[in-house]
C-alpha positions as CSV (number, residue, x, y, z in Angstrom):
1,M,-11.9,2.6,1.5
2,R,-8.5,3.1,1.2
3,P,-6.6,2.4,-2.3
4,A,-5.1,-1.1,-2.9
5,S,-2.6,0.3,-5.4
6,S,-1.8,3.4,-3.7
7,I,-1.2,1.2,-0.4
8,Q,1.0,-1.3,-2.3
9,A,3.2,1.8,-3.9
10,T,3.4,3.4,-0.6
11,I,4.8,-0.1,0.5
12,V,7.2,0.0,-2.2
13,L,8.8,3.5,-1.5
14,L,8.4,2.5,2.8
15,A,11.2,0.0,1.0
16,L,13.2,1.8,-1.1
17,A,13.2,3.9,1.9
18,V,14.8,1.1,3.9
19,F,17.4,0.6,1.1
20,I,17.9,4.5,0.8
21,N,18.7,4.3,4.6
22,Y,21.3,1.2,4.8
23,F,22.8,2.7,1.4
24,D,23.8,5.7,3.4
25,R,24.6,4.6,6.7
26,G,26.8,1.8,5.6
27,N,28.6,3.5,3.8
28,L,30.9,4.8,6.0
29,A,31.5,0.7,6.7
30,T,33.1,0.9,3.2
31,A,35.4,3.5,3.1
32,A,36.6,3.0,6.5
33,P,40.7,1.7,4.4
34,L,40.1,5.2,3.3
35,I,39.6,7.4,5.9
36,Q,41.8,5.4,8.4
37,S,44.9,5.7,6.3
38,E,44.3,9.5,5.2
39,L,43.1,10.9,8.8
40,H,45.2,8.1,10.5
41,L,43.0,6.5,12.8
42,D,43.3,3.5,15.1
43,S,41.0,0.8,15.3
44,V,39.4,2.1,18.2
45,Q,38.3,5.4,16.6
46,M,37.4,4.1,13.6
47,G,34.6,1.1,16.1
48,V,34.2,4.4,17.5
49,L,32.7,5.7,14.6
50,L,30.9,3.0,12.9
51,S,29.2,2.9,16.4
52,A,28.3,6.8,16.4
53,F,25.3,6.3,14.6
54,F,23.6,4.0,17.0
55,W,24.2,6.7,20.0
56,S,21.5,8.9,18.5
57,Y,19.1,6.1,16.5
58,A,18.8,3.8,18.7
59,P,17.4,6.2,21.9
60,L,15.6,8.4,19.5
61,Q,13.6,5.2,18.6
62,P,10.9,5.6,21.7
63,L,10.3,9.6,19.6
64,A,10.6,8.0,16.7
65,G,7.1,5.5,16.8
66,W,4.7,8.7,19.4
67,L,5.7,11.0,15.5
68,A,4.5,7.4,13.6
69,K,1.8,7.9,15.8
70,R,0.9,10.8,16.4
71,F,1.5,12.4,13.1
72,P,0.9,11.5,9.0
73,V,3.9,9.0,8.3
74,R,4.4,11.0,4.7
75,Y,5.8,13.7,6.9
76,V,7.4,11.9,9.6
77,L,9.7,9.8,7.3
78,G,9.9,12.3,4.7
79,A,11.8,14.5,7.2
80,G,13.9,12.2,8.4
81,L,15.2,10.9,5.2
82,T,15.6,15.1,4.5
83,V,17.8,15.1,7.5
84,W,19.7,12.0,6.6
85,A,20.4,13.0,3.1
86,F,22.3,16.4,4.6
87,A,24.3,14.2,7.0
88,T,25.7,12.4,4.4
89,M,26.1,14.8,2.0
90,F,28.6,16.4,5.1
91,T,30.3,13.4,5.9
92,G,32.2,13.9,2.8
93,W,33.6,17.6,3.6
94,A,34.1,15.9,7.0
95,H,38.6,16.7,7.6
96,S,38.2,15.5,11.4
97,F,37.1,12.4,13.6
98,T,35.2,15.0,15.4
99,W,33.3,15.9,12.2
100,L,32.9,12.5,10.6
101,L,31.5,12.0,14.3
102,V,29.0,15.1,14.3
103,W,27.5,13.6,10.9
104,R,27.4,10.4,11.6
105,V,24.8,11.2,15.3
106,L,23.0,13.5,12.7
107,L,22.4,10.4,10.4
108,G,20.8,7.9,13.2
109,I,18.5,11.3,14.1
110,G,16.9,11.0,10.7
111,E,17.4,7.7,10.4
112,S,15.3,6.8,13.7
113,V,12.0,7.4,12.2
114,N,12.3,4.8,9.1
115,Y,11.0,1.4,11.2
116,P,8.6,2.9,13.3
117,C,7.1,4.8,10.4
118,N,7.3,1.0,8.3
119,A,5.5,-0.7,11.5
120,Q,2.6,1.9,12.4
121,F,1.9,1.9,8.0
122,L,1.8,-1.7,8.0
123,A,0.0,-2.6,11.0
124,S,-2.6,-0.1,10.1
125,N,-2.9,-1.2,6.7
126,A,-1.2,-4.4,5.9
127,P,-3.6,-7.4,5.7
128,L,-2.3,-10.2,7.5
129,G,-2.2,-12.3,4.9
130,M,0.1,-10.2,2.6
131,R,2.3,-8.6,6.0
132,S,4.9,-11.3,5.8
133,R,5.3,-10.5,2.1
134,A,5.4,-6.6,2.8
135,N,8.2,-6.8,4.9
136,G,10.0,-9.3,2.7
137,L,10.1,-6.6,0.4
138,I,11.2,-3.9,2.9
139,A,13.4,-6.4,4.2
140,V,14.7,-6.2,0.5
141,G,15.9,-2.9,0.5
142,Q,17.3,-3.3,4.1
143,A,20.1,-5.7,2.1
144,L,20.2,-4.1,-1.4
145,G,21.1,-0.9,0.8
146,P,24.4,-2.8,1.7
147,T,24.8,-4.8,-1.7
148,T,23.8,-1.6,-3.7
149,G,26.2,1.0,-1.6
150,T,28.9,-1.2,-1.1
151,M,29.1,-1.9,-5.4
152,L,28.6,1.7,-5.9
153,G,30.8,3.5,-3.3
154,G,33.6,1.1,-3.1
155,L,34.1,1.4,-7.3
156,L,33.3,5.4,-7.1
157,M,35.2,5.5,-3.7
158,A,38.3,3.8,-6.0
159,G,38.1,6.1,-9.2
160,V,37.2,9.9,-7.2
161,G,37.8,9.3,-3.6
162,W,35.3,8.8,-0.8
163,R,34.5,12.6,-0.5
164,L,33.0,13.2,-3.4
165,T,31.3,9.5,-3.5
166,F,29.4,10.4,-0.2
167,V,28.1,14.1,-1.6
168,V,26.8,12.4,-4.5
169,F,24.7,9.6,-2.9
170,G,23.5,12.3,-0.1
171,A,22.1,14.2,-3.0
172,A,20.9,11.4,-4.5
173,S,18.5,10.4,-1.3
174,L,17.0,13.4,-1.7
175,L,15.4,12.2,-4.9
176,W,13.0,9.9,-3.1
177,L,11.1,12.9,-2.4
178,L,9.0,13.0,-5.5
179,P,7.5,10.1,-5.8
180,W,7.3,10.2,-2.4
181,W,4.5,13.0,-1.9
182,R,3.0,12.3,-4.9
183,V,1.8,8.5,-3.9
184,T,0.9,9.2,-0.3
185,R,-1.5,12.7,-1.0
186,P,-4.3,10.4,-2.1
187,I,-4.2,8.3,1.1
188,S,-2.5,10.6,3.7
189,A,-5.9,11.0,6.1
190,P,-5.5,7.0,6.0
191,M,-2.3,7.0,7.1
192,R,-3.0,9.6,10.1
193,A,-3.2,8.3,13.2
194,V,-7.2,8.2,14.3
195,S,-7.2,5.7,17.0
196,P,-6.1,6.0,20.9
197,S,-2.1,6.0,21.1
198,V,-1.3,3.3,24.0
199,T,0.6,4.7,27.0
200,Y,4.1,3.9,27.5
201,R,3.9,2.4,30.6
202,D,0.9,-0.1,29.9
203,L,3.5,-1.1,26.3
204,L,6.1,-1.4,29.1
205,S,4.1,-4.0,30.9
206,Q,4.2,-6.0,28.2
207,R,6.3,-9.2,28.1
208,A,5.9,-10.1,25.0
209,L,7.5,-6.8,24.2
210,W,10.7,-7.6,25.6
211,A,11.0,-11.2,24.2
212,T,10.9,-9.1,20.9
213,S,13.5,-6.8,22.4
214,L,16.1,-9.0,23.1
215,G,15.9,-11.4,20.5
216,H,15.5,-8.6,18.0
217,F,19.0,-7.2,19.8
218,C,20.5,-10.3,19.5
219,G,19.6,-11.1,15.9
220,N,20.9,-7.2,15.2
221,Y,24.3,-8.3,17.0
222,A,25.8,-10.6,14.5
223,F,24.2,-8.5,11.4
224,Y,25.9,-5.0,12.7
225,F,28.8,-7.0,13.3
226,M,29.4,-7.9,9.4
227,L,27.9,-4.9,8.1
228,T,30.6,-3.1,10.1
229,W,33.0,-4.7,9.7
230,L,33.8,-7.2,6.9
231,P,35.0,-4.2,4.5
232,L,38.0,-4.0,6.6
233,L,38.6,-7.6,7.0
234,L,38.2,-8.4,3.9
235,V,40.6,-6.0,3.2
236,K,43.5,-5.8,6.1
237,Q,43.0,-9.1,7.3
238,Y,42.8,-11.1,3.7
239,G,44.6,-8.2,1.4
240,F,42.0,-7.8,-0.6
241,S,41.6,-4.5,-2.9
242,V,38.6,-2.2,-1.8
243,A,37.3,-2.7,-5.6
244,T,37.1,-6.7,-4.7
245,M,36.0,-6.1,-1.7
246,A,32.8,-4.3,-2.6
247,I,32.1,-7.1,-5.3
248,I,32.1,-9.6,-2.1
249,V,30.4,-8.0,0.0
250,A,28.0,-6.6,-2.9
251,C,27.2,-10.3,-4.2
252,I,26.6,-11.5,0.2
253,Y,24.1,-8.9,0.6
254,A,22.4,-9.5,-3.0
255,L,21.8,-13.6,-1.0
256,Q,20.4,-12.0,1.6
257,A,18.3,-9.8,-0.4
258,C,16.8,-12.7,-2.2
259,A,16.0,-15.0,0.4
260,A,14.2,-11.8,2.7
261,L,11.5,-11.8,-0.6
262,A,11.8,-15.7,-0.2
263,S,10.8,-15.3,3.2
264,G,7.8,-13.3,2.6
265,Y,6.4,-15.4,0.5
266,V,6.7,-19.0,2.0
267,C,5.5,-17.2,5.5
268,D,2.5,-15.5,3.9
269,A,2.0,-19.0,1.6
270,W,2.1,-21.7,5.0
271,I,-0.2,-19.5,6.3
272,E,-2.7,-19.8,3.6
273,R,-2.5,-23.3,3.7
274,G,-3.8,-22.7,7.4
275,V,-0.7,-22.4,9.3
276,E,-1.1,-20.4,12.4
277,P,1.0,-17.0,11.7
278,G,2.2,-16.8,14.5
279,I,3.6,-20.3,14.7
280,V,5.0,-19.8,11.0
281,W,6.9,-16.5,12.4
282,K,8.7,-17.4,15.6
283,S,10.2,-21.6,13.6
284,V,11.4,-19.1,11.4
285,M,12.8,-16.7,13.3
286,I,14.6,-19.4,15.0
287,G,16.0,-21.5,12.8
288,S,17.1,-18.7,11.0
289,L,19.0,-17.6,14.3
290,C,21.1,-21.1,14.5
291,A,22.1,-21.3,11.0
292,V,23.7,-17.8,11.5
293,A,25.0,-18.5,14.8
294,L,26.1,-21.6,13.0
295,A,27.8,-19.5,10.0
296,M,29.7,-17.3,12.6
297,A,31.1,-20.1,14.8
298,G,32.1,-22.0,11.7
299,C,34.4,-18.4,11.0
300,M,36.6,-18.6,13.8
301,G,38.7,-21.3,12.4
302,V,38.5,-21.2,8.4
303,G,40.5,-20.1,5.4
304,V,39.8,-17.6,3.7
305,N,37.3,-19.6,0.4
306,G,35.7,-21.2,3.9
307,L,34.9,-18.2,5.5
308,L,33.6,-17.0,2.4
309,V,31.3,-19.1,2.3
310,L,29.9,-18.9,6.2
311,I,29.3,-15.0,5.4
312,A,27.8,-15.9,2.1
313,V,25.4,-18.5,4.8
314,A,25.1,-16.0,7.6
315,G,23.4,-13.4,4.3
316,I,21.2,-15.8,3.7
317,F,19.8,-16.1,7.2
318,F,20.2,-12.9,7.8
319,G,17.0,-12.1,4.6
320,A,14.9,-14.9,6.0
321,Q,14.7,-13.9,9.4
322,S,13.5,-10.0,8.4
323,A,9.8,-10.8,7.1
324,P,8.8,-13.2,10.4
325,L,10.7,-10.2,12.6
326,G,8.6,-7.0,11.5
327,A,5.5,-9.4,11.0
328,I,5.3,-10.0,14.8
329,T,5.9,-6.8,16.1
330,Q,3.1,-5.6,13.9
331,T,0.5,-8.1,15.6
332,L,1.7,-7.9,18.3
333,G,1.3,-4.0,19.1
334,G,-2.0,-3.6,16.2
335,P,-2.9,-0.3,14.6
336,R,-2.6,1.4,18.1
337,A,0.5,0.7,19.3
338,A,2.7,-0.8,16.5
339,G,4.6,2.6,16.3
340,Q,5.2,2.7,19.5
341,W,6.3,-1.2,19.9
342,M,8.7,-1.2,17.0
343,G,10.3,2.0,18.4
344,V,11.2,0.5,21.8
345,Q,12.2,-2.8,20.1
346,N,14.3,-1.1,17.9
347,L,15.5,0.9,21.4
348,C,16.5,-2.4,22.8
349,A,17.5,-3.9,19.5
350,N,20.0,-1.5,17.6
351,V,22.0,-1.2,21.4
352,A,23.3,-4.1,19.2
353,G,24.5,-1.4,16.6
354,V,26.5,0.5,19.2
355,M,28.4,-2.7,21.0
356,A,29.1,-4.9,17.9
357,P,31.2,-2.5,16.6
358,L,32.8,-0.9,20.1
359,I,33.4,-4.7,21.4
360,T,34.9,-5.6,17.3
361,G,37.3,-2.8,17.5
362,I,38.9,-3.6,21.3
363,V,38.9,-7.1,20.6
364,V,40.9,-6.8,17.1
365,A,43.1,-4.0,18.9
366,S,44.0,-6.5,21.7
367,T,44.0,-9.7,19.7
368,G,45.4,-8.7,16.2
369,R,42.4,-11.4,14.9
370,F,38.7,-12.0,14.3
371,A,38.6,-15.3,15.7
372,L,37.1,-13.9,19.2
373,A,34.6,-11.5,17.7
374,F,32.5,-14.6,15.5
375,A,32.9,-16.4,18.9
376,V,30.6,-13.5,20.4
377,A,28.8,-13.0,17.8
378,A,27.8,-16.9,17.4
379,G,26.6,-17.0,21.4
380,V,24.5,-13.8,21.1
381,T,22.8,-15.2,18.5
382,V,22.5,-18.6,20.4
383,L,20.6,-16.2,22.6
384,G,18.3,-14.7,20.2
385,A,16.9,-18.0,19.4
386,L,16.3,-19.0,23.3
387,T,14.6,-16.0,23.5
388,Y,12.0,-17.0,20.7
389,A,12.0,-20.1,21.8
390,V,11.2,-20.2,25.3
391,L,10.7,-16.2,26.7
392,L,8.1,-15.4,23.4
393,G,4.5,-16.7,24.0
394,R,2.0,-17.0,21.2
395,V,1.7,-13.9,18.9
396,R,-1.1,-12.6,18.8
397,P,-2.5,-8.7,19.1
398,V,-2.8,-7.8,22.4
399,E,-5.7,-6.2,23.9
400,W,-5.0,-2.9,25.1
401,P,-7.2,-0.9,27.7
402,A,-9.8,0.9,26.0
403,S,-8.3,3.8,28.5
404,S,-5.4,3.8,27.8
405,G,-4.9,6.7,25.4
406,K,-6.2,8.8,28.3
407,N,-3.5,8.7,30.6
């Protein structure tokens, strides 16, 4: 029997890895005003850089899911973090658009293993009654990563420049490996996938996979729009300093973290009262997506104070949807396919990470304003709510063919 304390400690480290993941990937957005000025980049080039991470991150998700199933999570995730930490350091030494592009792509390669590893471990080890809380804790890392990265990164960049900031943060990321090797060693065998794999032919035949993938994509669009362009919006259009922008954005992500943790506990408490887990998770997802859509739409015609309030509301409901999002996927895929399922789902979802920055860059370059970009984000988010309400059926483990792993 797996030690409960080791599993809990591993979940904490998975959350910390997600924290580092978003800490490192979000720093380019924080540094964007400084990089744009120093390297004389236009809005389209910045859009390319902000989306380049997803050129490798998204396509490699299915491979990452296979790796998480085939090899122990401790090795797959440890190797991935090492790659993305060095990519972060090298970004600080880049002196051209081309080299910035190269390191962003390498960052995506390293970070691609994160969520498939999370899904595979939780589906195999986290009981149903604590799955929402586990995913909520991981979502706290997702929110606090940009929060801390924006706060510390913005303040440090304002003091010592963006280059040294990237080098320091990349080196600091490697420190996570020390507790990771120690904590995962006692349960390295249980972390190794021993059940038969599911073929991608069987996986791709599931309608629920495409429903969760489309819903995840739609939810991600508004999130990545905010993650990549909010710093520039506040600095360029509303005249905030880099330091003030960092504090504002950090506060918004802090609200997202609190909402993610609360959502996990609320979902599990609801389930403990006898409500079917799938109903709980779908209800929270649909309600959260609708709230984000309304906030995005409201941002189109308000002043700076109203904008800040509505973005804060969006941040809260970005957090609220995180716990059920992971729990739905892990429950549907089960121990045999959760990593692979999340790999395919995250591939589709992170196409939004490519599209949102690019579309926003083109819209801002052509109109000089963000109003249309907010409208697009609102519309895509509404589609996500409809996907979970209409296309996704009952949330219960898929009964995979016994011979699937032999094909």
